[in-house]
C-alpha positions, 0 to 999 in steps of 0.5 A, spaced: 887 733 792 893 732 797 891 735 804 891 732 811 885 735 814 880 740 813 883 746 816 888 746 810 882 746 805 881 753 803 874 753 802 873 751 809 877 757 811 873 762 807 867 759 810 869 760 817 871 767 815 864 768 812 861 765 818 865 771 823 863 776 818 855 774 819 856 774 826 859 781 826 855 784 821 849 782 825 851 783 832 847 789 833 841 786 830 834 786 834 831 781 829 833 775 833 829 770 828 833 772 822 839 773 826 839 766 829 837 763 822 843 766 818 848 765 824 846 757 824 846 757 816 853 760 816 856 756 821 853 750 818 857 751 811 864 750 815 861 745 820 859 740 814 865 741 810 869 739 816 865 733 818 865 730 811 872 731 811 873 727 817 868 721 815 871 721 808 869 717 802 862 718 800 860 721 806 865 727 804 861 728 798 854 728 801 856 733 806 859 738 801 852 738 798 849 739 805 854 745 805 852 747 798 845 747 801 847 751 807 850 756 802 844 757 798 840 758 804 844 763 807 844 767 800 837 767 800 837 770 807 842 775 805 837 777 800 831 778 804 836 781 810 838 787 805 831 788 803 828 789 810 834 793 812 838 789 816 844 789 813 847 795 809 850 795 802 857 793 803 856 787 807 851 785 803 855 785 797 861 782 800 857 776 803 853 775 796 860 775 793 863 770 798 857 765 798 858 765 790 865 763 791 864 758 796 859 755 792 863 754 786 869 752 790 864 746 793 862 744 787 869 743 784 871 740 790 865 735 790 867 734 782 875 732 784 872 727 789 868 724 784 874 723 779 878 720 784 874 714 785 
């Protein structure tokens, strides 16, 4: 795994784009509790990737697992938000697809860290 900083990691880039998508989708949402929770979970994914990368070593793998937990949390919130009518079908499907892809990428990155040791 050759990279110099977390900004070079495709999973970090995609997680940042997902966070922006969540903010944009929920811009007019008046359910402040759900909106804030979803935004926090979305921002947590790339933030934990970045923090773990900067710490390195075993911390990186641990922070990737935390990011994966945040992705699962956000995925659950996306399901609920759609069921209660906070988000439309198109962003719902786009977010779910991206969250599943990011989760796979986090798993792969975590495995590559384990094989490097």
